[in-house]
Structures are given as C-alpha cells and as structure tokens.
C-alpha positions as CSV (number, residue, x, y, z in Angstrom):
1,M,12.1,-6.7,-22.2
2,A,11.7,-6.1,-18.7
3,I,8.3,-7.9,-18.6
4,D,10.2,-11.0,-20.1
5,V,13.0,-11.1,-17.5
6,I,11.3,-10.0,-14.4
7,K,8.4,-12.4,-14.8
8,P,8.8,-16.2,-13.9
9,L,10.1,-18.5,-16.7
10,D,6.9,-20.6,-16.2
11,P,4.4,-17.9,-15.2
12,E,1.5,-20.7,-15.0
13,F,3.4,-22.6,-12.6
14,N,2.8,-25.9,-14.4
15,G,6.0,-27.5,-13.6
16,V,8.5,-28.2,-10.8
17,S,11.4,-25.9,-11.0
18,V,14.8,-27.4,-12.0
19,E,16.3,-26.4,-8.8
20,I,13.7,-28.1,-6.5
21,L,13.6,-31.2,-8.8
22,R,17.4,-31.9,-8.5
23,D,17.7,-31.3,-4.8
24,S,16.9,-33.8,-2.5
25,R,16.4,-31.3,0.4
26,Y,13.6,-29.8,-1.4
27,M,12.1,-32.4,-3.4
28,P,9.4,-33.9,-2.7
29,H,8.7,-31.4,0.2
30,L,8.2,-28.3,-2.0
31,K,7.0,-29.7,-5.3
32,N,3.8,-27.9,-5.1
33,C,5.3,-24.5,-4.0
34,I,5.6,-21.7,-6.1
35,G,7.6,-19.2,-4.0
36,A,8.7,-18.1,-0.4
37,I,8.5,-14.7,1.1
38,D,10.9,-12.1,2.0
39,G,11.0,-8.6,1.4
40,V,13.3,-5.5,1.1
41,H,13.1,-1.9,1.5
42,V,14.6,0.4,-1.0
43,Q,14.9,4.2,-0.1
44,A,12.3,6.4,-1.8
45,T,12.6,10.1,-2.1
46,I,9.0,11.5,-1.5
47,S,7.8,15.2,-1.0
48,P,7.3,15.7,2.7
49,G,3.4,16.1,2.1
50,D,3.1,12.7,0.7
51,Q,5.3,10.4,2.7
52,V,3.2,9.1,5.1
53,P,2.2,6.0,3.2
54,Y,5.6,5.0,2.4
55,I,7.1,5.6,5.8
56,G,9.0,2.2,6.9
57,R,9.7,1.1,10.4
58,K,12.9,2.9,10.6
59,G,11.1,6.1,10.0
60,T,12.2,7.0,6.3
61,P,10.2,6.5,3.2
62,T,10.7,3.3,1.0
63,Q,9.4,0.9,-1.3
64,N,8.7,-2.3,0.0
65,M,9.7,-5.1,-2.3
66,C,8.3,-8.5,-1.7
67,S,8.9,-11.6,-3.0
68,Y,5.0,-15.9,-0.2
69,L,4.8,-19.1,0.9
70,R,3.8,-19.3,4.5
71,P,5.6,-21.7,7.0
72,Y,3.6,-23.8,9.7
73,K,3.0,-21.9,12.8
74,G,4.3,-23.6,16.0
75,E,7.1,-25.5,14.5
76,R,10.8,-24.4,14.4
77,Y,11.7,-22.2,11.6
78,H,14.8,-20.2,11.2
79,L,18.0,-22.1,10.3
80,P,19.9,-21.5,13.3
81,A,17.4,-23.3,15.4
82,F,17.9,-26.3,13.3
83,R,21.6,-26.0,13.5
84,R,21.4,-25.9,17.4
85,G,18.9,-28.7,17.8
86,R,17.7,-32.2,16.6
87,E,17.2,-32.9,13.0
88,P,13.6,-32.0,11.6
89,T,11.3,-35.3,11.7
90,R,7.8,-34.3,11.5
91,S,6.6,-33.5,8.1
92,R,5.8,-29.7,9.0
93,E,9.1,-29.5,10.6
94,V,10.6,-30.6,7.7
95,F,8.8,-28.3,5.4
96,N,9.8,-25.3,7.6
97,H,13.4,-26.3,7.3
98,R,13.1,-26.5,3.6
99,H,11.2,-23.3,3.2
100,S,13.7,-21.5,5.7
101,S,16.5,-22.4,3.5
102,L,14.8,-21.3,0.4
103,R,13.9,-18.0,2.1
104,S,17.8,-17.7,2.6
105,V,18.3,-17.8,-1.2
106,I,15.6,-15.0,-1.5
107,E,17.5,-13.0,1.1
108,R,20.5,-13.3,-0.6
109,T,19.4,-12.4,-3.9
110,F,17.7,-9.0,-2.8
111,G,21.1,-8.5,-0.9
112,V,23.1,-9.0,-4.2
113,W,20.5,-6.8,-6.1
114,K,21.0,-4.0,-3.7
115,K,24.8,-4.4,-3.6
116,R,25.0,-4.4,-7.3
117,W,23.0,-1.1,-7.8
118,N,24.5,1.7,-5.8
119,I,21.4,3.9,-6.7
120,L,19.1,1.7,-4.7
121,R,21.0,2.5,-1.7
122,D,21.0,6.4,-2.3
123,M,18.0,7.2,-4.6
124,P,18.1,10.5,-6.3
125,N,15.2,13.1,-5.9
126,Y,13.4,11.7,-9.0
127,P,9.7,11.9,-9.3
128,F,8.3,8.5,-7.4
129,K,7.1,7.1,-10.9
130,K,10.7,7.2,-12.2
131,Q,12.1,5.7,-9.0
132,V,9.5,2.8,-9.4
133,K,11.0,2.5,-13.0
134,I,14.5,2.5,-11.7
135,I,13.6,-0.5,-9.3
136,I,12.1,-2.5,-12.3
137,A,15.0,-1.7,-14.4
138,T,17.7,-2.7,-11.9
139,M,15.4,-6.1,-11.2
140,M,15.2,-6.8,-15.0
141,L,19.0,-6.3,-15.3
142,H,19.5,-8.3,-12.1
143,N,17.6,-11.2,-13.5
144,Y,19.0,-11.1,-17.1
145,I,22.6,-11.5,-15.6
146,R,21.2,-14.2,-13.3
147,R,19.8,-16.1,-16.2
148,Y,21.9,-15.5,-19.1
149,G,25.5,-14.6,-17.5
150,R,28.0,-17.1,-17.6
151,R,29.3,-16.0,-14.2
152,D,27.5,-13.7,-11.7
153,N,30.4,-12.3,-9.1
154,H,28.3,-10.4,-7.1
155,F,26.3,-13.6,-6.3
156,D,29.2,-15.9,-5.8
157,N,30.9,-13.3,-3.3
158,M,27.6,-13.0,-1.3
159,K,27.4,-16.8,-1.2
160,D,30.9,-17.1,0.2
161,D,29.9,-14.6,2.7
162,L,26.9,-16.3,3.8
163,D,29.1,-19.8,3.9
164,D,31.5,-18.1,6.2
165,D,28.9,-16.6,8.5
166,T,27.2,-20.4,8.4
167,G,30.4,-21.9,9.4
168,S,31.1,-19.6,12.2
169,D,27.6,-20.3,13.8
170,E,28.6,-23.9,14.1
171,E,31.9,-23.6,15.8
C-alpha cells in the first residue's frame, strides 16, 4: 500500500496537476514543473561508531528527507522579499515568486507530518532499517489522510498558524 500512496498520482508526470491548472498564480508559470524542493531532518538513533554519515548541521544524527525545482539565481526568491518590495515583473522573478509560494506548501506539509507523528520527534532506539520503515509508514499514512480524508485538522491548523504569521509580517 505504501508504494501506491507515497508515489505521485501521475508518476510519469504527463499532465499538469489540478492545483496548478486551477490557480492563476501558478498557471502558466509552473505548468512544466514537477516539484519544488524543501527538506526536513528526522532524528535518527545510530550507534556511535556509525553516526558520522548521519550527523546533521545541529550535530546530531538525522535522516534527511527531501522533496527539487531550482529557482533562478540573482533574482528575489523568499516571500518576505516580495511582500516588502514591488510586484514581480520579469519572467524569472515571477517564476521565483511562484516557486517560493509552492515551497511554503512543502514546508507546511513536512511540518504537519512531523507534528502529527510524535515518534518522528523522538525516534526510539530501533535498528536504523526499522527507523526508515517508520518514516515510510508515517509518510504513507500522512499522504493517505491528505488524499482520502474528508478533513485534515492538523493541516488546517498549520495553515491557520501560517496565515496568522503572514498577516503579522504585513502590519
């Protein structure tokens, strides 16, 4: 079941996602894009002798989960930079603005996933292969809830928190 729920609905990327088609902020700028990047580190419990390849920037062992579409260099990218300045006008700037917006969705998704599954914040001392399976299982369940659940309170609450934060930046 995990393979069916973790993989994209259109694994061949033959079409444009409905979310992009329906949203004028993204269409036509991102019609040929298959993703955006962000990553999250999940705590890993590794024996001291095997930790070196897993040490993250905070000095603890982690599994790095990545979800990649590269923005244009030399152009504004982060959403606050667009909020403080003029509207994007050049095509590369418009693309970066839309890309940054989608990246925020990925950040929110990873945040909801980690908040929903406490085990990801405090991984037990299981063998590493089992820890990987726990991550896959929680991703599968998260995606299943997002696709087939009538409502996802965790996601809705995180969206409300982000909306509140966004509003405070603009005041």
